[in-house]
N, C-alpha and C positions, 0 to 999 in steps of 0.2 A: 783651139781657144780653150783656156782654162775655165773651170767652173765659175771662178770669180769674174772673169771677163764676160762669160755668157750671161751671168746674172746682171752685171752692170749694163749690158746692152739691151736688156728687156724693155725699158721704158723709152728708148731713144732710137730704135731702129727705123728704117725708112717707112715701113708700113705699120709697125707696132706703135709708133707715136700717135697715129690716128686712133688706134684702138684705145690707148690710154686716155686720150682726150675725150673720146666718146663715153668711156666708162665713167669718167669724172663728171661729165655733163649729166648723165643719167643719175649718178649718185647725188649731185647737187639738187636736181629737180625733186628727188625723193626726200632729201634731207631738209629742204627749206621749210616745209610746213611744220614738222615736229620741232625744228630748232626755234621757230617763232613762239612755241608754246612752253618754252623752258621755265619762264617765270611762273607759269600756272602750276607747276609741280614743286616749286620751292617750299620747303618745310621750315618755317621760321618760328615754330613753337619753341618754347623754352627747352622742352625735352630733347629737341634736335641739336641743341648746343651744349647741354649739361652732361656731366659724367653720369653714365647709366646707373651705377650702383651707389651713388652718393645718397646720404640721408635726406637731403633736401629734395632729390628726385623721387625718392620713395614716398615722401610726404605729399608731393604733388599728385602722385598716383592715388594715394589713399584719400586725398581731398575730393576726388571725383565721386566717392561714395556719398559725400555730403552735398557736393555741387556737381550735377551731372555733366556740366560743360566747364571747360577751363575758363577762368575769368581773370581779369586784371583790374585792380581798383584804380579808377581815375578820381582824383581829388580836386574838386572845384573850390578855389580859394577866392575869398572876397576880402578886400582891405580898404579901410578908410582911416587915415592917420589921426583924425580927430575923434575916432570912435564911431562904430556903425550905428545907424539910426533905425527907427522903427520902419521907415520906408525901405531901407536896405534889407532888413530882415524879411519884409513882405516880398520883396523882389526875389530874394534867395529861396524863399519857400515856394514861390510860383515856379522858379527854375527847377526845384527838386521834383515837383509834380510833373513837369514837362519831361525831365530826364527819365522818370520812372516808366513813361510810356514810349520811350524812343526805341527804335530797332537796336538790337544787339545788347540792350541793357537787361541783365538778368539778376534776380534776387532783389532784396529790399534796398532802396536808396536811403542812406543814413544822413540826417542833417536837415537843415543847416544847424551847426553847432557854433556857438560864439566863443571866442578865446577868452581866457581869464582877464586879459587886459582890455577887452571890449573893442579892440581895433580890427579884428579879423573874424571871418566865419569860414567854415569848411563844410562841404557836402561830399560824402563818399559815394561814388557810383560804380557798381560792379559791371564791367563790360565783358561780353563774351569774346574770347580770343578766337575760338574756332580752330579748324585744322590748318589754316594758312598762317597761324601765328599773328604777328602784329599787323597784317594787312587789313584785318577787320577793325583794328583799333583807330586807325587814322580817320576814316570818315565819321566814326562815332565821336571821337574827341573833337574833331573840327566842328561838328554840329553843336557840341556842348559849349565850345568857346564862342561860337556865334550867338547862341541862345543867351548865355550869361552876359555877354557884352551888350547885346541889343536891349536887354531888360534892365540893365544896371542904371540906377539913378546917377545924375551928374556927380562926379568926384569919387564914385565907388570903382575901384580897380579890380579886375577879375583875371584869373589865370586858371589853367587846368594842368595839374601835375600828378604826383603819385606814380606808381608803376605803369598805369595805363597811359598817362600823359607823356611820360618819358619814352615809353615804347612807341607811341604814336609819332613823336618827334624823330625817333630813330628810323621809323618807317619812312618818314618824309625825307630824311637824309639819304636813304637807300632808293628813294623814288627816282626812277629814270637812270639808275646806276649803270645799267647795261648800255643804254644809248650814250650816256655821258662818257663812260670809259671807252666805248667803241670809237666814237668820233674823235675824242682827244688822242687816243692811241694811234688811230689811223693818220691823223694829222701829223703827229710826231714822226711816225715811220716814213711818211711821204717826204717830209723835209730832209730827214737824215739820209734816205736813199738817194734823193736828188744830189745832196752834197757828196755822197760816197761815189756814186757812179758818174756824176757829171754828164748824165745823158737824159734827154727829155722823154725817153721812151722806156728804157730798161727797167726803171723802178716799178713799172706797172706789173711786170710778171711776178716778182716776189710778193708784191702786195695782193695780186689776184690769188696766188697760191695760198698765202696765209689766210685770206678771207674765206676761201673754199674750205680750208682746214677747220677754221672756226665754226663755220656753218655745220659741217659734218660732225664735229666734236659735240656741239650743242645738241644736235639731233640724237647722237648716241647717248649722251647723258640724260636727255629727256626720256628716251625709251627705257633706259635702265631704271630711272627714278619712277617711271609710271608702272613698269611691269616687273621689275626685279628687286624693288626695295632699296635702291641706292638713295642715300640721303643727300640732297643738294639744298643749300640755302643761299641767301643773298651774298654772303661772304664768298663762298666757293664759286658761285656763278660769276661774280665780278673778277676774281683772281683768274678764273679760266680765260677770260677775254685777254687780259694782260699777258698771261703766260703763253697762250697759243700764238698771238701776234708777235710777241717778243722773241720767243724761242724759235718759232718758225722762220722769222726773218733772219735770225742768226744762222740757221742751217742754210738758208738760201744764199746768204752772203758768202759763206764758206764754199759752197758748191759752185756758185757763179764765178768766184775768183779762180778756182781750180780749172773750171771750164775755159775761162779766158786764157789761162796759162797754156792749156792743152791745145787751144786753137792756133797758137804760134808753132806748135809741133806737128799738127795734123792738118792736112789739106781738107779732109772731109769732116764736116762738123759733127756728123753722127759718131764717127770714130773718136773725135775729140771728147764728146760727152761721155762715151763709154769709158774712155781712159780716166776722165775726171771722176766719174762715179766709182770706178775701181780704186782710185787712189784716195779720194776724200770720203767715200762711203763708210769704211770702217771707223773713221774718226767721228762721223756724224752718228753712226749707230751706237758707238760707245758712249758718246755724249748723251744721246737720248736715253740709253739704258741707265746711265747714271741718274738722270733726272727721274725717270720712271721708278727705279728701285728706291730712290730716296723718298719719293712721294708715297710709295706703298708702305714704307716703314711707318708712316703715320697711322696705319691700320691698328697698331698696337696701342694707340693713345687711349686714355680714359675719357678725355673730353670728346663728346660726340661731334662737335663742330670741327675739331682737329682731325678726328678719324674720318669724317665724311669728306674733308678736303682732299685727302690723299688720292683715292680712286678717281675723283673728278679731274684733278690736275694730271694724273697719269694718263687718263683717256685723251686729254687734250694734247699732250706731248706725243703720244703714239700716232694720233691722226696727223699732227703737224709733220712728223717724220715721214709718214707715208706720202703726204702731199709733196714734200720737198724732194723726195727720191723718185717720184713718178710724174706728178703733174708738172712741176717746174722744169725738169729736163725735157719733157715732151714739148712744152711751150717754147723753150729756148731753141731747140733744134728745128722747130717748125718755122720760127721767124727768121733764123739765120744770123749771120755776123752783123748785119746792118743795125741790129738792135743796140749795139755798143756805140753807135755814132754819138759824138764826133771822133772818138778814138777807137777805131776798129782794130782788133788784134789780127793782123795779117799773118799768113803762113810764112814761117821763116824769119819773122822779125824778132829782134832781141827782147828778152823778158826784162822789163824795166826794174823789177824788184831786186834783181841780182846786184845792182849797184845803187839802189835808191837810199832813202833816208834811213830805213830800218837796217839796211846792211851796214851803214856807217855807224849807227848806234850799237849794233851787235859787235862790230870790230872794236869800238871803244871799250865796251864792257869786257870782252874776252882778253884785252890787253892787261887788265887789272881785276880779274874776277873776284878774288878773295876780298879785296878792299871794298868792292862794290856791294857784294852780298852782305858783308858784315855791317856796313853803314846803312844799307836799306833795311835790314832786319832790326837794327837798333832804332831806326826812325819809326818803323811800324810798332815796335814794342812800346815806344814812348807814347804813341797814340792811345794805347790801351789804358793809360792813366785816367782817361775820361770815364772808365767803368765805375769809378767811385760815385758818379752822378746817376748811375742806373738805378731806377726804383720800379722794378717790375712786380709791384705788389697789387696792382689794380688801379682802376680809375673810378672816381666818383661820377655821379650823374652829370654834375657841372663840368668835370674834367674830361668827359668823353666826347664833348662837342668842341669844335674849333670856334664856334660862336656862342651866343647865349639865347637858346630858344625859350619859348614861353614856359615850358615845363621846368626848366632850370630856375628861372626867375620865380615861378610859383613855389618851387621847393625852398628857395631862400625865404620867401614870405612865410611859408608854413613853419619853417624852423624857428623863425623869429617870434612867433605868436603861439605855437602849440608844442607839446612834447616832441622831441626830435624824431621819434619813430612813427608819428601819426601818419596814417595813410599807407604805411608799409609794415604792418605788424608781423611778428613771428607767428607761424602756424604750428600749433602743438597738437599732435595726434596721440591718443593713448587708449588703452582698454577702458571700457565703462565700468560702473560698479564702484566698489570701495576704493580701488586704486586712484580713481579720478580725483577725489578731493585732495589726496596726498600730492598728486602731480600738480594740481592747480596751486596748492600751497607752496610747493618747491619752486615753481616758476615765479610766483608773485614775490617770494622772499629773496630772489636772486638779485644782487646788485646790478643796476643797469636796466631793470624792468620798471616802467612807469605805471603799469596797470595791466590787468587781464580782463578779457571780455567774457560774456556768458558762454557756457558750453553747449554744444549741440550733440545729441546722442542718437546714433543709428546703428542697429544691428550689432550691438556689443562693443562698438567703438565710439569714442568721443573726440570732438574737435573744439578747440577754443583759440582765440587770438591773444597774443601778448604784445603790448605796445612797448617799444624801446624808448629809453630816456634820451638816447643820442641819435643823431642823424643816421638813417639806415645804411648809408654808404660810407660810414666812418669806420676807422680802425677800432674805436671804442665799442661800436655796435657789434662788430665781428667778434670782439673779445667776449661780449655779453652772450652771444650765441653759444660759445664754448662753455660758459658758466652754466647757462640754462640746460644745455645738453647733459652736462655732468650731473646736475641736480635731478633732472627728471629720469635719467637713465638709472639712477640709484634707487628709485621707488620700486619695491618688489612687486612683481606681477603686473606692472603697468605696460610694459612693452612700449614705452613712450618714445616719440621721435619729434625732432624740431626742424621745421623748414621755414619757408618764407623768403622774400627777396634778399635779405641780408645773409641768410644761411646759404642761398644759392651762390652769392658772390664768394663766400668763404670756401665752399666746397669746390667751386670752379678754380679758384686760385690754387688750392692744394692739389687738385688733379693736374693742373697745368705744370706745377712744380715737379710732380712725379713724371709727367711726360717728358719734361726737359732732361731729367736724369736718365731715363730709359732710352729715348729715341735718338738723342745726340750721339751717344757711343755706337748705337746700332747703325745709324747712317754712315758714320766714319768707317765702320767695319765693312759695310756693303760697298762703299765707294773704293776702299782700298783693294778689295778683291777684284772689282771690275778693272781698275787700273793695272793691277798685277797681270791679269789675263791679257789685257790689251798690249802692254809694253813688254811683257815676258821678262819681268824683272821684279826685284823686291826693293832695292834701294830707291829707284826713281819714284815708285808709288808712295813710299814713306816720305820722301822729300816733298812731293807735291801736296800730300795731305797736310804736312806741317806748314807749308806756305799758305794754304787756304785757311787753315785754322788761325794762323797769325793774322791774315787779312780780315777774317771774320771778327776777331777780337779788336783789331784796330778800328774797323768800321763801327762796331758796337760802341767803342769808347768815344769816338768822335761824335757819333749820333747822340749818345747820352749827354755829352757836353752841350751840344746844340739844343737838345730838347729842354734841358734845365736852364740854360743861361741865355739862349737867344730866342727860342720860341716860347719859353716859359710854360711848357706843358706840365701838368700836375704829376705825371708818372707814366708808366707803361703797363699795358695789359700783361698778366702773368704768362700768356702764350707768346708774347712778343719775341723773346730770345730764341725760342724754338722755330717760329716761322722764319725769322731772319736767317737763322742757321741753315735750315733746310734749303731755302732758296739760294743762299749764297754758296753753300758747299756744292749743291747739285748743279747750279748754273755757273758758278765761278770755276769749278773744275773743268767745265767745258773748254774754256780757253786754254787751260793747261793741256787738255787732251789734243786740241787742235794743234798747239805748238809742238808738243812732245812727239806726237806721231810723225810729224814732218821732220823733226830733228832726228828721230830714230831712222827714218828713211834716208836722210842725207848722211847720217853718221856711218852708215854701212859702207860708203865708198869715200867719204871725206875725212873720217875720224870725228870724234865727238865734239872737239872744240870748234873746228871749222863747220861741222854739221849744225852746231848751235847757232852760229852766225847765219848759215844758209837757211835754217828753219825759221829764224826770226825775220830774216829779210823777206822770205816768201809769204809768211803769214801775218807779219806785223800790221800791215795796213788793214787787211780784212778783219782781223780780230779786234783791232781798235774800233773799227766801224761797227762791228757786231756789238761790242761792249757799250758803245754810245747809244745804239738803238735799244738794247735791253735796259740800260739804265734809264733812258728817257721814258720807256713804256711803264716801268715801275714807278717812276716819279709822277706819272699821271694819277696814281692813287691819291696823291696829295691834293687833287682837285675836289675830293669828297669832303664834306664838312664834319668828318669824324676823326678824332685824334688817333685812334688805333690804326686806321688805314693810312693816314698821313705819316705816321711813324714807321710803319712797315715799308711804305714806298720810299721814304727818305733813306732809311738804313740800307735797304737792298740796292737802291740806285747808287749810293755812295760806295757800298761794298763792291759792286760790279765795276765801278770806275777804278777803285783801288786795285782790284785784281787785274783789270785790263791794262792799266797804264803803268802800274808799279810792280805788282807781284809777278805777273806773267812776263812782261817785257824786260824787267830789270833783274828781279830777285831770282826767278827760275833760270833765266839765261846765264846769270853769273854763277849760280850753283852748278849748273850743268857744265859750264866751261871749267870750273875749278875741280869738280870730281872727275871730269873726262870720262874714260871708258868704265870707271868704277860705278858710274850712274846706272849702268845696265846689268849689274850683278844680280843674280848669277847667270843671266842669259848669255847667248853666244857672243854678243857684241862686247861683253866685259872681258872676254878671253882674247880678243883681237889685239895684236901688237900695236900700241899707240904710236901715232905719227911722231916724228922728231919734234915737230912744233908743239906737241902736247906734253912733252916731258919737261918738267921744271928743272 
């Protein structure tokens, strides 16, 4: 037995399968407790999301010398359209006293201040953020909302907004994200597995294996976050669930399909599984390696949130791979052929895929390959026209929610009655002494600044706030940040820096743009090398990369059109193109790997054109099912009330469907049939004499 055969027989031997099952049982018992603690080690502080070397991040660190704990300012807004009354002012003053003594409130409570038009009041309350980020903000803000509403005289409307109020509503949106995504994803996977297998029992085994993989992956991530400094936040924890269940189920579908095929050729189910692992294992390994390598490319990102996502997702995929290559085979050979009921694959029965729907589609494509691939490529290229609607410059507070939470309404009230940047001022840090006055004058005279606050001096450094004239999440406010930075940087000896919420958004957008320029080419290069090693060719990897990039551009174009003209979203997060690219290229190339490894196998004895038909016939059904599962799991992200997640889920789901139903089944098959043996250049298959049927 070859070394490959010996390896593939390890998890499915007559005795070894029991060892594998026992090891996984022990592993799950050990992993369940730490997996349940993952949310407790999430780091949702701003510094865990921001670029580490950005000026706004340095200002945050410097502010700790003035404020020992991280704070976020919650702004309590009161509004009465006919003008606030003396009773309203008294109620707001009582609220301010109550807020000052509340838990998690640090520093002086400022206000209530009445607007110039007399119709609104605001009270600024600094709330301790703590080491868990926004998790502290939600109970504090909820308490403020309840206090203000309970004490308000009839007709006085209250809201809590500002950075603290918005972050609290974001925390509420993420509340229960793990259970929401888990239950929704499991439900989708169950339905699709039932439709795929048409068996009342078989679907349980892939789902159990994927669930086991998720538990172990979450335990590993927890342990690394707790003891090795791995950064995990609500975003990466949520995507981990979707990725492990989606990718794991994909690998399970491919392996189970090959096992069912081998059961028709082997009387002994253990030998059938060993053969299935031997044949399908390299494709699954290459697929997972592509995803892992692509995710690890995120480690070069400047954005901390992007950089932290990479290893978390890579861990999830590795564990999913191990589960599908060990636990699932052991479960399948343990239960036997009956699990496929009512259509049991009997020994010696014909393989239905050889003459099924996908064989007929493949035959139609290979009869006219050049016309098919040119028409398909032109159709996909036309879809990229929607890219003109792409606006990945960031989302405002109002635009980041699919609904209208209280903080967004409060921000609108605040903007209507107070200077635009009230409640979210810029933070200016400089050296104390003579340069301080010059820095304050430079900031105050900058267009777009409505006023500056008093300076606080400690240990040779000074800090003061600068109120923006425009809404803090507007493009005009971001432009003001650049002007203020230019002005204060020019003050000799001041070493002045500018931060604050608007500066954070500006720096994050620029870091994301840099990450797009660096990581996208890096991912393409890594995937190209993996494909070249797997297919032992140069032409085929280049063709596959080109098709996936075209698929990505088409998916992005269609998505941008829907976001702008159907869903009426405000725009996209700056990191949106990168996240969609990494997921689509890493996961989309999977299906090309599954197809082309089988095409290469068949081409060795059938010739490339007939091998393309045989490969599509054998893999078409299972790859389509896998694509539907993965698309549906990512679409689950749309259940969250956050535009950023909804956009990623929609675009990735659409891209996976395009890649599965159009690019892989039509475009790649047609290109392979048209290029014939040249597809494998310079490998051995490219030197084989083409069959007469392949010569035009």
